[in-house]
N, C-alpha and C positions, 0 to 999 in steps of 0.2 A: 662821057668818054671812058673807054675801057683802059685800065692800067696794064699795058702789055708786059711790063717788067715783072708783074706778079703772076702771070700765067705761063710765061715761057720757061720750060725746065732748064736746069743748069746743065751745061755740057758735061759729059762723063769724064773728060780729061781735066776738068778744073779741079784744083786742090780742094779738099773738104774744108768747110768752115772751121775755125778754131772752137774748141769746146767752151761752153759757157762757164762762168765762174762758179755757179752753184754745182755744176757737175764735178769740177775739181775738188770742191769742198766735200761733196758726197763721197768721192773715191777716197780722199784722205781719211774721212771719218770711218769708212768701212775698214781701211787698213789698220787704223788704231784699234778698232773693236776686235779685229781678228787677233792682233798681237796680245791685247789685254786678255781676251778670252783664253788664248793658249797659255798665258802665264798663270791665270787662275786655275786652269785645269791641272797644271803641274804642281802649283803650290797647294791647292785645295784648302782654302782657309776654313771651309766648313768642317773639315776633318782635323780638329785640333786635339790637343792633349788637355784633359781635365783632371786635376789632382785635388785631393781634399786639403783643406787648410791645415788640419792636424790629424794625426792618427796614432794608434798604439799607445794608449794611456796618455795622449796629448804630448808624448815625448818627441814625436817626429813632425816635421814641417814639409811643405811642398818641395823644398830644395833637397831634402833627404830622399824623397821618393822619385824625383825627376830622373836620376841616372838609371833607374830600373824600368822606366816607361818606354814604350815604343813610339814611333813617329806620330801616331794618332790613337785615341782611345780615351777611356775614362777609368780612373781608379777610385775605389770607394771601400770603406770599411763597413761590412754588412751589420755587424753587431758591436758597436763601440762600448768600451768599458772605461770607467773613470779611474780605476786603481788596479794595481797588480796584486794578484792573490798570493798570500804568503802562508806558511804552515800554521801560523798562530792567529790568522784573521778568521772571523766567522764566515760561514759559507753563505755568501750573498751573490749569487750568480749574476744578478742584474747590475751589480756595482763592481765586483772584482772578477778577474780572470787570470789564468796562467798563460793564455794564448791570445795572439792578435793575428787576424787575417785581413789582408787588403787585397781585394779582387781586382782583376783587370778585365774590362769590358770593351770589346771591339765589335761594331756592327750588331749590337744586341746580344752577343754571346758573352757569357761570364764563366767560361770553363777554366780559366787560369787564375793563379794567385800571383799578384805582383810581389807580395811579401808575406812571409809566414814567420812569426816570432813566438818563441816559447821561453818562459822564465820559470824555472823549478829548482829545488835543491839538487845539487849534484851528488845523488846517493851513490852512483856507480864510480864516480871519480874520473879524473882526467885520463889516467892510464887505461882504464877499462874502455872508455869511449874511443881512444886512439886504437886500441887493439881490435875493437869491433869493426872499425872502418877498414883496417888492414886486412882482417879476415874476409871482408866482403870485397876485397880487391880494389878499394878506393885509395888513391894516393892521399897522403896526409902531410901537412906542413905546419910547423910550429910558428906562431905569431908572437912577437915580442911586445907585450903590453906592460912591461915593467915588472917590478918585484911583487906587486900586489895582485896580479892576475895572470892567467894563462890563456893563450889563444890557440885554437886549432882551425885550420882551413882544410876542407875536404874536397876531393875531386869527384864526388858523386854528382848525379845529374843536376841537383840544385846548387852545387858549389857552395854549400852552406859553411857558415862560420860559427864556431862555438867560442864563447868567452866565459871563462871561469873566474869569478871574483871572490877573493878571500874574504869570508864573512862569518863572524861568530854570531849565529842567530839561534834562538830557542826553537826546539822542535818538540811537539807533544809526544810523550812516550808511546802513545797508541799507534803512531804512524809507522815506525820501524823499531819495535821493541828489541829486536835481536841485533841492531846495528848502532854504531856510534853516530852521533850527529855529523853530517857532512861538513867539511871545511870550506866548501865553496857553494855559491849559488851559480847556476848555469843559465846563460842567455844564448839561445840558439836561433840563428837567422838563416833563412833560405827562401827560395821561391821556385815557381815554374819559369823556364826560359821564355821571355817575351820577344817575339819577332821584332827586329829593328833596334833592340837595345844593345848597347856596347858590352860585350862580355867582360872586358877589362874594367870598365866603369862600374858594372854591376858587382863584380867581385869586391872592389874597394868599397862600394856602398854598403855591402853586408857588414864589413868590419866597422865602418863609421856608424851604422845603425846599432850594431851590437854595443858599441861604447856608449852611445846616447841612452839606450835602454838600460844599460848597466848602472848608470848614475841614478836613474829613477828607481830601479830595483833595489839598490843598496839603501836608499832612503826608506823604501817600503819595508824592507826586511829588518830595518833598525839594527844594523850590524854593531855589535859591542866594540869591535876593534876599529881602528882607523883605516878606512877604505882608501886604497891608493890606486888611482887610475891615471893614465897619461892624458895629456891635453889633446892629443890626436891619435888616431888609430895607425898602426904600422901598415906598410905596403903589403898587399896580398899577392903572392906569386901566382902565375898561371900553372894549373895542375892538370895532368891528363885525367880524363874521366875515369879510366880504369887502369890498374896496373896489370901487367902480364903475369900470368901464373909462373912462379919460379921455382 
């Protein structure tokens, strides 16, 4: 006998049968996948920030570099050195240096510096550096690092910070035979602007980095006097990039 119920089509005005349970599960799963995928596209976990564990004569940590970084990218020190070069140290380029460079790499490009640091004797002096910035139409602000140091913030493109540490250190006579030994060692900090980094946090980070480097530099320079540095760097004000000619 033929089962008539299985061959007679359903009338067009009958309501559609309810969707099966597996179809509801499939639709719910697809919705979750779409939402999760959209969230990942916004978050982009594969585009993270990678920072070195230490940098610049091992004086800096990830936390010191983090305010200078963008939303994603990689920071690295191409040529690390163990110690800061001083006037009395032997010339060992593989061990000592006066400069530290930390590069910033995004999508394979390494054209920017996340951080540039230089530690040298302040032969020209604080006033000469201040006058040079003013002559180049850069705004300059004094930073209060206490009685044992002098700080300058510049409104140039890198918004660099210079920290002059009072230090009595020996200088070979052959270096500058016509000049007296400088009263200060100078720590200069700056960088190339990194897209996505906070300008205010970057300015403050330069001062914080300069203070950390200064502590290491004072030990390397073996200052005969008592080096006096504050526990924390002062606030760095916002400066215009250039002053108007007046």
